[in-house]
C-alpha positions as CSV (number, residue, x, y, z in Angstrom):
1,M,5.9,-42.7,16.2
2,H,2.5,-43.5,14.9
3,M,2.7,-42.2,11.3
4,H,5.7,-44.0,10.0
5,P,5.6,-47.7,9.2
6,V,9.0,-47.4,7.5
7,T,10.7,-46.5,10.7
8,T,10.5,-50.0,12.1
9,A,12.7,-51.7,14.7
10,I,16.1,-53.1,13.7
11,T,16.5,-56.8,13.7
12,V,19.6,-58.7,14.8
13,G,21.2,-59.6,11.5
14,R,20.0,-59.2,8.0
15,N,17.0,-61.6,8.0
16,D,13.3,-61.0,8.4
17,S,12.8,-63.3,11.4
18,V,10.7,-62.1,14.3
19,G,12.8,-60.4,16.9
20,P,12.2,-59.2,20.4
21,T,9.4,-56.6,21.0
22,C,10.9,-53.1,21.4
23,E,8.9,-50.5,23.3
24,P,10.2,-46.9,22.9
25,P,9.7,-44.5,25.8
26,Y,6.3,-43.2,24.6
27,A,5.3,-41.7,27.9
28,Q,8.1,-39.2,27.8
29,D,6.8,-37.4,24.7
30,R,3.0,-37.6,25.2
31,V,2.6,-34.0,26.4
32,P,5.0,-32.4,23.9
33,L,3.5,-34.3,20.9
34,V,-0.1,-33.5,21.9
35,A,0.9,-29.8,22.4
36,L,2.7,-29.8,19.0
37,Y,-0.2,-31.3,17.1
38,S,-2.7,-29.0,18.7
39,A,-0.5,-25.9,17.9
40,V,0.0,-27.0,14.3
41,L,-3.7,-27.5,13.9
42,V,-4.6,-24.1,15.5
43,V,-2.1,-22.2,13.3
44,G,-2.3,-24.3,10.2
45,L,-6.0,-24.7,9.7
46,P,-7.0,-21.1,9.5
47,A,-3.8,-20.2,7.6
48,N,-4.4,-22.8,5.0
49,L,-8.1,-22.0,4.7
50,A,-7.2,-18.4,4.0
51,T,-4.5,-19.5,1.6
52,V,-7.0,-21.7,-0.3
53,Y,-9.3,-18.7,-0.8
54,L,-6.6,-16.3,-1.8
55,T,-4.9,-18.7,-4.2
56,F,-8.3,-19.6,-5.7
57,L,-8.8,-15.9,-6.5
58,Q,-5.4,-16.0,-8.2
59,V,-6.4,-19.1,-10.2
60,R,-9.5,-17.2,-11.4
61,R,-7.2,-14.4,-12.6
62,K,-5.2,-17.0,-14.7
63,N,-2.2,-17.1,-12.4
64,V,-0.2,-20.2,-13.2
65,L,1.6,-20.3,-9.9
66,G,-1.7,-20.1,-8.1
67,I,-2.5,-23.7,-9.4
68,Y,0.5,-25.1,-7.5
69,L,-0.2,-23.1,-4.4
70,L,-3.8,-24.0,-4.3
71,S,-3.0,-27.7,-4.7
72,L,-0.4,-27.5,-1.9
73,S,-2.9,-25.8,0.4
74,L,-5.6,-28.4,-0.2
75,C,-3.0,-31.1,0.4
76,D,-2.0,-29.5,3.7
77,L,-5.6,-29.1,4.8
78,T,-6.3,-32.8,4.2
79,Y,-3.4,-33.7,6.4
80,L,-4.3,-31.2,9.1
81,L,-7.7,-32.9,9.5
82,T,-5.9,-36.1,10.7
83,L,-4.1,-34.3,13.5
84,P,-7.0,-34.6,16.0
85,L,-6.9,-38.4,15.5
86,W,-3.1,-38.5,16.1
87,A,-3.4,-36.3,19.2
88,A,-6.1,-38.5,20.7
89,Y,-4.0,-41.6,19.9
90,V,-0.9,-40.2,21.6
91,N,-2.8,-38.8,24.6
92,G,-4.5,-42.2,25.1
93,G,-1.2,-44.0,25.7
94,H,-0.6,-45.0,22.0
95,R,-3.8,-47.0,21.8
96,W,-5.7,-46.6,18.5
97,P,-9.4,-47.0,19.2
98,F,-10.7,-46.3,15.7
99,G,-10.0,-49.6,14.0
100,S,-7.4,-50.8,11.5
101,L,-9.1,-49.3,8.4
102,A,-9.1,-45.8,10.0
103,C,-5.4,-46.3,11.0
104,K,-4.4,-47.2,7.5
105,V,-6.4,-44.4,5.9
106,T,-5.0,-41.9,8.3
107,G,-1.4,-43.1,7.8
108,Y,-2.0,-43.1,4.0
109,V,-3.1,-39.5,4.1
110,F,0.0,-38.5,6.1
111,F,2.4,-40.2,3.6
112,N,0.7,-38.6,0.6
113,N,0.7,-35.2,2.3
114,M,4.4,-35.3,3.0
115,Y,5.5,-36.3,-0.5
116,V,2.9,-34.4,-2.5
117,S,4.0,-31.3,-0.5
118,I,7.6,-32.1,-1.3
119,F,7.0,-32.6,-5.0
120,L,4.7,-29.5,-5.3
121,L,7.4,-27.4,-3.7
122,C,9.7,-28.6,-6.5
123,C,7.1,-27.7,-9.0
124,I,6.8,-24.2,-7.6
125,S,10.6,-23.7,-7.7
126,A,10.8,-25.1,-11.2
127,D,7.9,-22.8,-12.4
128,R,9.8,-19.8,-11.0
129,Y,13.0,-20.9,-12.6
130,V,11.3,-21.2,-16.0
131,A,9.6,-17.8,-15.6
132,V,12.8,-16.0,-14.5
133,V,15.6,-17.7,-16.5
134,Y,13.5,-18.3,-19.7
135,A,11.2,-15.3,-19.4
136,V,10.6,-15.0,-23.2
137,E,10.6,-18.7,-24.1
138,S,8.2,-19.6,-21.3
139,R,5.4,-17.4,-22.5
140,G,3.9,-20.2,-24.5
141,L,4.8,-22.9,-22.0
142,R,3.5,-21.7,-18.7
143,R,-0.2,-22.4,-18.9
144,Q,-2.8,-23.2,-16.2
145,R,-3.8,-26.4,-18.1
146,L,-0.2,-27.7,-18.0
147,A,0.1,-26.8,-14.3
148,S,-3.1,-28.6,-13.5
149,A,-1.9,-31.7,-15.4
150,V,1.4,-31.6,-13.5
151,C,-0.4,-31.4,-10.1
152,L,-2.7,-34.2,-11.0
153,A,0.2,-36.4,-12.1
154,V,2.1,-35.7,-8.9
155,C,-0.9,-36.7,-6.8
156,L,-1.6,-39.9,-8.8
157,V,2.0,-41.1,-8.7
158,V,2.4,-40.5,-5.0
159,A,-0.9,-42.1,-4.2
160,L,-0.1,-45.2,-6.2
161,G,3.4,-45.3,-4.7
162,H,2.0,-45.4,-1.2
163,M,-0.7,-48.1,-1.8
164,P,1.5,-50.6,0.1
165,V,0.6,-48.8,3.3
166,F,-2.7,-50.7,3.2
167,T,-0.9,-54.0,3.3
168,M,1.7,-53.3,6.0
169,P,1.1,-55.1,9.3
170,E,1.9,-52.0,11.2
171,G,-1.5,-50.6,10.3
172,D,-3.4,-53.6,11.7
173,A,-4.4,-51.8,14.9
174,D,-7.1,-54.4,15.7
175,S,-4.5,-57.1,16.1
176,G,-1.8,-55.0,17.7
177,G,0.0,-54.1,14.5
178,G,3.6,-53.3,14.7
179,S,3.9,-54.8,18.2
180,G,4.3,-58.5,17.5
181,G,0.9,-59.7,16.4
182,G,-2.5,-60.5,17.8
183,G,-3.4,-59.7,21.3
184,G,-0.9,-56.9,21.6
185,P,-1.5,-53.2,22.2
186,Q,-3.6,-51.5,19.5
187,H,-0.7,-49.5,18.0
188,C,-1.0,-47.7,14.7
189,F,2.2,-47.5,12.6
190,E,4.5,-47.6,15.6
191,P,8.1,-48.7,15.2
192,G,8.2,-52.5,14.8
193,Q,10.4,-55.1,13.2
194,S,12.4,-54.1,10.2
195,T,12.3,-56.2,7.0
196,A,14.0,-56.3,3.7
197,S,11.0,-54.7,1.9
198,V,10.6,-51.9,4.5
199,T,14.4,-51.3,4.3
200,G,14.1,-51.0,0.5
201,F,11.2,-48.6,1.0
202,N,13.4,-46.5,3.3
203,Y,16.1,-46.2,0.7
204,A,13.5,-45.2,-2.0
205,R,11.9,-42.6,0.2
206,F,15.3,-41.0,1.0
207,C,16.5,-41.0,-2.6
208,V,13.3,-40.2,-4.5
209,G,11.5,-38.3,-1.8
210,F,14.3,-36.2,-0.3
211,A,17.7,-36.2,-2.1
212,A,16.3,-35.7,-5.6
213,P,13.8,-32.9,-4.5
214,L,16.6,-31.2,-2.5
215,A,18.8,-31.2,-5.7
216,V,15.9,-29.7,-7.7
217,L,15.2,-27.0,-5.1
218,A,18.9,-26.1,-4.7
219,G,19.6,-26.1,-8.4
220,T,16.6,-24.0,-9.5
221,N,17.0,-21.5,-6.7
222,H,20.7,-21.1,-7.4
223,A,20.0,-20.5,-11.1
224,I,17.3,-17.9,-10.2
225,L,19.7,-16.1,-7.9
226,A,22.4,-16.0,-10.6
227,N,19.9,-14.6,-13.1
228,V,18.6,-12.0,-10.7
229,R,22.1,-10.8,-9.8
230,A,22.9,-10.2,-13.5
231,S,19.7,-8.3,-14.1
232,T,19.9,-4.6,-14.5
233,G,16.2,-4.0,-14.3
234,L,15.8,-4.8,-10.6
235,R,16.7,-2.6,-7.6
236,H,19.0,-3.8,-4.9
237,G,16.1,-4.3,-2.5
238,Q,14.2,-6.5,-5.0
239,K,17.3,-8.6,-5.5
240,E,17.7,-9.1,-1.8
241,K,14.1,-10.1,-1.5
242,V,14.6,-12.8,-4.1
243,R,17.8,-14.0,-2.4
244,Y,16.1,-14.3,1.0
245,L,13.2,-16.2,-0.5
246,A,15.4,-18.7,-2.2
247,V,17.4,-19.3,1.0
248,A,14.2,-19.6,3.0
249,V,12.8,-22.2,0.6
250,V,15.8,-24.5,0.8
251,L,16.3,-24.0,4.6
252,L,12.7,-24.7,5.4
253,F,12.9,-27.9,3.3
254,L,16.0,-29.1,5.1
255,V,14.6,-28.3,8.6
256,C,11.2,-29.8,8.0
257,F,12.1,-32.9,6.0
258,G,15.9,-33.4,6.5
259,P,15.9,-35.0,10.0
260,Y,13.1,-37.4,9.3
261,H,14.7,-38.7,6.1
262,V,18.2,-38.9,7.6
263,I,16.7,-41.2,10.3
264,L,15.1,-43.3,7.6
265,L,18.5,-43.7,5.9
266,M,20.1,-44.6,9.2
267,R,17.5,-47.3,9.8
268,A,18.0,-48.7,6.3
269,V,21.8,-48.8,6.7
270,T,21.8,-50.4,10.2
271,Y,19.4,-53.1,9.0
272,H,22.4,-54.7,7.3
273,F,24.6,-54.9,10.4
274,P,24.1,-57.0,13.6
275,M,23.2,-54.8,16.5
276,E,22.0,-55.2,20.1
277,A,18.3,-55.8,20.2
278,C,16.2,-52.5,20.6
279,H,19.4,-50.4,20.6
280,F,18.2,-48.3,17.7
281,E,14.8,-47.6,19.3
282,N,16.3,-46.7,22.7
283,C,18.9,-44.4,21.2
284,V,17.1,-42.7,18.4
285,Y,13.5,-42.4,19.6
286,T,13.9,-38.8,20.9
287,P,15.5,-37.5,17.6
288,Y,12.8,-39.5,15.8
289,T,9.9,-37.6,17.6
290,I,11.7,-34.3,16.9
291,S,11.8,-35.1,13.2
292,L,8.2,-36.1,13.3
293,G,7.3,-32.8,14.8
294,L,9.3,-30.9,12.3
295,S,7.6,-32.6,9.4
296,T,4.1,-31.7,10.7
297,I,5.2,-28.0,11.2
298,N,5.6,-27.8,7.5
299,S,1.9,-27.7,7.0
300,A,1.6,-24.6,9.2
301,V,4.7,-22.9,7.7
302,N,3.7,-23.2,4.0
303,P,1.0,-20.5,4.1
304,I,3.6,-18.1,5.5
305,L,5.9,-18.9,2.7
306,Y,3.2,-18.2,0.2
307,V,2.5,-14.7,1.6
308,L,6.2,-13.9,1.7
309,S,6.8,-15.1,-1.8
310,S,3.9,-13.7,-3.7
311,D,3.1,-10.1,-4.3
312,N,-0.2,-11.1,-5.8
313,I,-1.3,-12.8,-2.6
314,R,-0.3,-9.8,-0.5
315,R,-2.4,-7.6,-2.8
316,E,-5.2,-10.0,-2.5
317,I,-5.0,-9.8,1.3
318,T,-5.0,-6.0,1.1
319,R,-8.1,-6.0,-1.1
320,G,-9.8,-8.5,1.2
321,L,-9.2,-6.4,4.3
322,A,-10.5,-3.3,2.5
323,S,-13.6,-5.2,1.4
324,L,-14.4,-6.4,4.9
325,R,-13.8,-2.9,6.3
326,N,-16.1,-1.3,3.7
327,R,-18.8,-3.8,4.3
328,A,-18.6,-3.2,8.1
329,V,-18.8,0.6,7.6
330,F,-21.7,0.4,5.2
331,R,-23.6,-2.0,7.5
332,Q,-23.1,0.4,10.5
333,R,-24.2,3.5,8.6
334,S,-27.2,1.6,7.2
335,T,-28.2,0.6,10.7
336,D,-27.8,4.3,11.9
337,S,-29.9,5.5,9.0
338,S,-32.6,3.0,9.7
339,Q,-32.7,3.9,13.4
340,H,-32.9,7.6,12.5
341,R,-35.9,7.0,10.2
342,M,-37.6,4.9,12.8
343,N,-37.2,7.7,15.4
344,N,-38.6,10.3,13.0
345,S,-41.5,8.0,12.1
346,S,-42.3,7.7,15.8
347,D,-42.3,11.5,16.1
348,R,-44.6,11.8,13.1
349,E,-47.1,9.4,14.6
350,A,-47.1,11.2,17.9
351,A,-47.8,14.5,16.0
352,I,-50.8,12.9,14.2
353,V,-52.3,11.7,17.5
354,V,-52.3,15.2,19.0
355,G,-53.8,16.7,15.8
356,H,-50.7,18.4,14.3
357,N,-51.3,17.0,10.8
358,V,-49.9,20.2,9.3
359,I,-46.4,18.9,9.7
360,D,-46.9,15.9,7.5
361,K,-45.8,17.5,4.3
362,P,-42.8,19.4,5.7
363,Y,-41.7,16.2,7.5
364,T,-41.9,14.2,4.3
365,L,-39.7,16.6,2.5
366,T,-37.2,16.8,5.4
367,S,-37.1,13.0,5.6
368,L,-36.4,12.6,1.9
369,S,-33.8,15.3,2.1
370,K,-32.1,13.5,5.0
371,C,-32.2,10.2,3.2
372,G,-30.8,11.8,0.1
373,M,-27.9,13.2,2.1
374,E,-27.3,9.8,3.5
375,R,-27.1,8.3,0.0
376,T,-24.8,11.0,-1.2
377,F,-22.5,10.8,1.8
378,S,-22.0,7.1,2.2
379,P,-20.1,6.3,-1.0
380,A,-17.7,9.1,-0.4
381,A,-17.1,8.0,3.1
382,L,-16.5,4.4,1.9
383,Q,-14.0,5.6,-0.6
384,T,-12.1,7.5,2.1
385,D,-12.0,4.5,4.3
386,K,-10.8,2.3,1.5
387,K,-8.0,4.7,0.7
388,E,-6.9,4.7,4.3
389,I,-6.7,0.9,4.4
390,V,-4.9,0.5,1.0
391,L,-2.4,3.3,1.6
């Protein structure tokens, strides 16, 4: 599909000569892909916006894990903003109307999102591992400044590592990039011809971007589980929660990123063997689009994982809901009180007109009394509403 210059067409033999143009069955997946991108955007955008706000509050409370979660949410948000462009591209028959620069920038954002997300997930698991297994020793190590430096380093390394995206011909949409040169369709990072450099990039992405992070996630979560099982200070239910979370982290990683990277490895391996022209594109395009969809779903699933894994975030949600409810109640009661005073003021003016000025003083005292009751009653009512929400 459009986001992956590394998934290029297999050549016949192991040279870099120009082979026949291979055209995957794009039309078959137009509706599913557009629907998928739209669904991910609708779910992921508000979820990540909420997560950015909640994790920012955790950062202000000096929560170290909040640094990693905030960085991951910002990364996912940046990626989600490219989905409307991809949806328009697919819906328009795989014709990129925005120019080569926009194609390369959008593809670059996608590549960075995928691998920054992967490495930040590793950072989150490593941080939990240190906090659980080395609870005493890590008191002087887990600092927000260090977490911020790690996130910055991850972003810089991944960004520099994907700079070749701007030099790949698959991004030259103005000249039909990835489709055989000038005059061709305006494709943006579509499967094209495989080369030795692209094949080496495939191997690197599989090993560094998938196999190594998978080992980190599996190793750290296994150590966390072993430590929790041996703990005598946790209840059985709490231990089960930790176990489910660890399994969910590894499974979500495999489901979202495994298929795509397995296809990358297959393309790299088959580059070294003579094959029938376009055989790989015709046979693997459907699994390829499925892997593409799974990798985009990760951006919508991540916020759910944050909520399930963090008690602090759930408490933040509870406080946020309580605050919204209290504001709504206070606003409604203020409106009712203002309306009540306006009605009494109208009655007073009518009394003055007919010459009943003797009620002015009693009215004033009554009005002040009523206003005083309003001020006394509102805080108690708000506290009651707040308890109902929290409990």
